[in-house]
C-alpha positions, 0 to 999 in steps of 0.5 A: 382142085374145084376152085382151080377148075372154076376159076380157070373156066370162068376166065376162059369164058370171059376171054373167049366171049369178048370179041368186039366188046368191052374188055370189062364185059362179063359174059359168064352170066349172059343168057347166050350159051358159052363155048368153053375149051376142054379142060385138061388137068395134070398134077405132079409130085416130086420129093425124096422117098423110100416108097416109090411107085412102079408107074410114073403116070396114073389117073386120079378122080375127085370122086375117090375122095367122096364119102359115098361111093357109086359105080364109076362105070355107070353112065352118070355116077356122079353129078361132079367128077374130075379126072386128073392125070397124075405124075409121080416123080418121087425118087430115093436118095440113092437114085438122085445121087446116081443121077448127080454122079453118073447121070443115071436115070431110073428105069421107070423114067425112061419114057420121059427121057428128054422132056422138061417134065423129067428135067424139072423133077430131077432138078427139084429132087436134087435140090432137096437132096443137097439140102438134106446133105447140108443138114447132115454135114455132107457137103464142102460148099459153104452155103446152100446158095452155092449148092443151087448154083452148082446144080444150075451149072451141072444141068447147064453142062448137061445141056438142060435148061440151057436157054435159061441157065446161060442167062446170069440174071435168070440163073441167079433168080432160080438160086434166090427162089429155091434158097428162099423156099428152103429157108421158109420150109426150115423155119416152118419145121423149126416152128412145128418142132418148138410147138411140139416140145412146148406141148410135151412140156405142158403135158408132162406137167399135167401128168406129174400133177395128176399123180400127186407130185409136188410143184417143186419136184415137177419143176425140177423134173421138167428142167432136167428133162427139157434142159430149161432155165428156172425162168422157162420152167416157171413160165410153163408151170403157170400155163 
C-alpha cells in the first residue's frame, strides 16, 4: 500500500511540475515546493464465501496493522496514516446462482445498482462460480473458455458492458485473460497440494523411524498410505 502511494505521488509530482520544461526533468528533489493532488485510495475484494459482510463499504486504516496502538481521535496520533475506502463484494454460491438464473441482486448491493463497480464484481464472482461448477462436474459446456464466453454473452444480453462485449476482439481478450488466470491459479493450487503431500510423507517417515520401525516396514507403509511406487518410496526414504 505504501509503495503504491509513494509511486503515485512521485509520478504526480513529476507530471504536474514539468510545464514548459524537459520531460526528463525530475522535480521531486527540487527545492521549490511541490503541489500534489489529493490522493484517494480504494480497495475492492470479490470472491465466493459463506461469511458475508453486512455492509459493502467500510473504511480501513494503515494504522490498524501497527503493533503499537494510539488514539486515532487525537490530533496527530500517527506520523504515517492512510485511509482506504474498502468495498467488499463477496457473494455466496447461492447468491451468484440467483443472479445468473434470475438476475437477482443481493439486497446489500442495491445502493450500487447500475454501477460498473457492481457489474465487475458480479462478473468476477460468476467466473469463480463457473470454475467451481466445472471442477465439480456440474456443467454441460466442454471448456472453461466456453463458460466465460457464455458469461460474456449473458452480460451483453442484459445490457452490461455492451460497448466492450459487442466488439469480438475485446470479448475474446476477456475470455483468454480470465481463462489464463484460472489456469495459473489451478496450477498454483496443485503445486501447493503436491508440496503438502511431500511434506506429509517425509514427516511420516521421520515419525515411524522415531518409534523404532524398520526401514523396510516404513517403506511398505508409505507405499500403502500414499499410493507410491517402489522408486518413489525409495526417493522419499533418502530425504
